[in-house]
C-alpha positions in Angstrom: 60.4 197.1 116.5 63.8 197.6 114.8 65.1 194.7 112.8 67.6 192.5 114.7 71.2 193.1 113.8 72.0 189.5 114.6 69.8 186.4 114.8 71.0 183.1 116.2 68.6 180.4 115.1 68.4 176.9 116.7 72.2 176.9 117.4 73.6 173.5 118.3 77.2 172.8 119.2 78.6 169.4 119.8 82.0 168.5 121.1 82.2 164.8 120.2 79.5 163.1 122.3 79.0 166.2 124.5 76.2 168.5 123.4 77.1 172.0 124.7 74.2 173.8 123.0 71.0 172.0 122.1 69.1 174.5 119.9 69.5 178.0 121.3 67.9 180.9 119.6 68.5 184.6 120.4 68.3 187.9 118.5 69.6 191.4 119.4 68.5 194.7 118.0 70.7 197.9 117.7 70.6 200.0 120.9 69.4 197.1 123.0 71.1 195.4 125.9 70.1 191.7 125.7 71.2 189.9 128.9 72.1 186.2 128.6 71.8 184.6 132.0 72.5 181.2 133.4 74.5 179.3 136.0 77.9 177.9 135.5 77.8 175.2 132.8 74.6 176.6 131.2 76.3 177.1 127.9 76.7 180.9 127.9 80.4 180.8 127.0 80.0 178.3 124.2 77.1 180.4 122.8 79.0 183.7 122.7 82.1 181.9 121.2 79.8 180.7 118.5 78.4 184.2 117.9 82.0 185.7 117.8 83.5 183.2 115.4 85.6 181.1 117.9 83.4 178.0 117.3 81.4 177.1 114.2 77.9 175.8 115.1 77.3 172.1 114.5 73.7 173.0 113.4 71.7 176.2 113.1 71.8 179.5 111.3 73.4 182.9 112.0 71.9 185.9 110.3 73.9 189.1 110.5 72.2 192.3 109.3 69.6 190.0 107.6 72.1 187.9 105.7 73.4 184.4 106.4 76.8 184.6 108.0 79.4 182.0 108.7 82.5 183.1 110.5 85.6 181.0 110.0 87.6 182.7 112.7 87.2 185.4 115.3 88.9 188.0 113.1 86.0 187.6 110.6 83.5 188.4 113.3 85.6 191.4 114.4 85.8 192.7 110.9 82.0 192.4 110.6 81.6 194.5 113.8 81.2 191.9 116.5 83.5 192.7 119.4 83.9 190.6 122.5 85.3 191.7 125.8 86.3 188.6 127.8 86.9 188.4 131.5 90.7 188.4 131.1 90.4 191.5 128.9 93.5 190.6 126.9 95.6 193.5 128.1 99.2 193.9 129.1 99.3 195.5 132.6 102.8 197.1 132.3 101.9 198.8 129.0 100.3 202.2 128.9 96.6 202.7 128.4 97.1 204.2 125.0 99.3 201.3 123.9 96.7 198.8 125.1 93.9 200.9 123.5 95.5 200.6 120.0 97.0 197.1 120.4 96.7 195.5 116.9 95.5 198.8 115.4 98.6 200.9 115.9 98.5 204.4 114.2 101.7 205.2 112.4 103.5 208.3 111.1 106.3 208.5 108.6 109.6 210.1 109.5 112.4 210.0 106.8 110.4 207.2 105.0 110.2 205.0 108.1 107.0 204.2 110.0 106.8 205.0 113.7 104.0 204.6 116.3 102.1 207.9 116.3 102.1 208.6 120.1 100.4 211.9 119.9 97.4 210.6 117.9 97.1 207.5 120.1 97.3 209.6 123.3 94.8 212.2 122.2 92.3 209.6 121.0 92.7 207.5 124.2 92.1 210.4 126.5 89.1 211.6 124.5 87.4 208.2 124.3 88.0 207.4 128.0 86.5 210.8 128.9 83.4 210.1 126.9 83.0 207.0 129.0 83.4 209.0 132.2 86.9 208.0 133.1 89.5 210.7 133.6 93.0 209.2 133.3 96.0 210.8 135.0 97.6 210.6 131.5 97.6 208.3 128.4 101.0 206.9 129.5 99.4 205.5 132.8 100.0 201.8 133.0 96.9 199.7 132.6 97.9 197.7 135.7 97.4 200.8 137.9 93.7 201.1 136.9 90.9 199.5 138.8 89.1 196.5 137.4 86.1 198.6 136.4 88.4 201.1 134.6 90.1 198.3 132.7 86.7 197.0 131.6 85.9 200.5 130.4 89.2 200.7 128.5 88.3 197.5 126.7 84.7 198.6 126.0 85.8 202.1 124.8 88.4 200.4 122.5 85.7 198.2 120.9 83.4 201.1 120.4 86.1 203.3 118.8 87.0 200.6 116.3 83.5 200.3 115.0 81.7 197.6 117.0 78.1 197.1 116.0 77.6 194.4 118.5 79.4 194.4 121.9 79.6 191.1 123.7 80.5 191.4 127.4 81.4 188.2 129.2 80.7 188.5 132.9 82.1 192.1 133.1 81.1 192.6 136.7 81.9 189.2 138.2 85.1 190.3 140.0 84.2 193.9 140.8 83.2 195.8 143.9 80.0 197.8 144.2 81.4 201.1 143.0 83.3 199.6 140.1 80.3 197.5 139.1 78.2 200.7 139.0 80.7 202.4 136.7 80.7 199.4 134.3 76.9 199.3 134.2 76.9 203.1 133.5 79.4 202.5 130.6 77.1 199.8 129.2 74.3 202.3 129.3 76.4 204.8 127.4 77.2 202.2 124.7 73.6 201.3 124.3 72.6 204.9 123.7 75.0 205.1 120.8 72.9 202.5 119.0 75.2 199.6 119.6 73.7 196.2 120.4 75.0 194.8 123.7 75.0 191.1 124.7 75.6 191.1 128.4 76.5 187.7 129.8 76.0 187.3 133.6 74.8 185.1 136.4 73.9 188.1 138.5 70.2 188.9 138.2 70.6 192.3 139.9 73.2 193.5 137.4 71.2 192.2 134.5 68.0 194.1 135.6 70.0 197.3 136.1 70.8 197.6 132.3 68.9 194.9 130.4 66.1 195.5 127.9 65.5 191.7 127.3 66.6 188.6 129.2 67.2 185.1 127.9 68.0 182.3 130.4 70.1 179.3 129.4 70.1 176.0 131.3 72.3 173.0 130.2 72.5 174.2 126.6 68.8 175.0 126.2 66.8 178.3 126.2 64.3 178.5 129.0 62.7 181.6 127.6 63.1 185.3 126.8 61.3 188.2 128.6 61.3 191.9 128.1 61.9 194.3 131.0 58.8 194.6 133.1 57.5 191.2 132.1 59.4 189.3 134.7 60.4 189.8 138.4 63.9 189.3 139.8 62.5 186.4 141.8 61.2 184.7 138.6 64.5 185.2 136.8 66.4 183.8 139.8 64.0 180.8 139.9 64.5 180.2 136.1 68.3 180.2 136.6 68.0 177.8 139.5 65.7 175.5 137.6 62.9 175.8 140.1 59.3 174.5 139.9 58.2 178.0 138.9 59.4 177.2 135.4 56.2 175.5 134.4 54.1 178.5 135.3 56.5 180.9 133.5 56.5 179.0 130.3 53.3 180.5 128.9 54.1 184.1 129.8 57.7 183.9 128.4 56.8 182.2 125.2 59.7 179.7 125.8 59.9 176.0 126.0 61.0 174.2 129.2 
């Protein structure tokens, strides 16, 4: 098996007396989609914020490309190649797709010694990268607000890939989408995985996880209930784990997790 690009070992995160994470471990290998499942309040958001540099873990160790890593801020994680696409997407609806695509990484050109936004480069790259992801825009100047939810997700994913993401964290990317848009986003995730990029897919939808996932880790109240590979667990078993059903006891041995 390929060596993991990131390993989160026994991660704990305390907010005062509140223990949000109580020793969560997870690793992801390049070209894999590792799904992190759990109901609301399971600790998914806190865990990915720890992975992406928003929170520093109270205890535990993060290994990135085999080396101990401590991110002081999200920009450190981004510079290392960990990109996170949150539910709100951090886009400006009235701005064009190309402007949103290059937000914070604006290409410039010099005219008479002055720097200007290089519209042609930005437009050409945006159209090409979106086409690779299966989205044919009317034009690069199309406002992001006119795109569907699935297309906006694809813009955010394509942007992260273009700027060198080695790990792509997707926070509930399908939660507010219809059937067709969800299908498009899941197809985009599959394209990203085939490029050798590691994907961490956070969801509470078992069906969506099984559509793209290679491995599945279930969180419950800040603890890991177990990790299973595709084919080792049924949708019903995954759903039961998320619900905290009695079946957990029988799954413990086969998943190698602790309940």
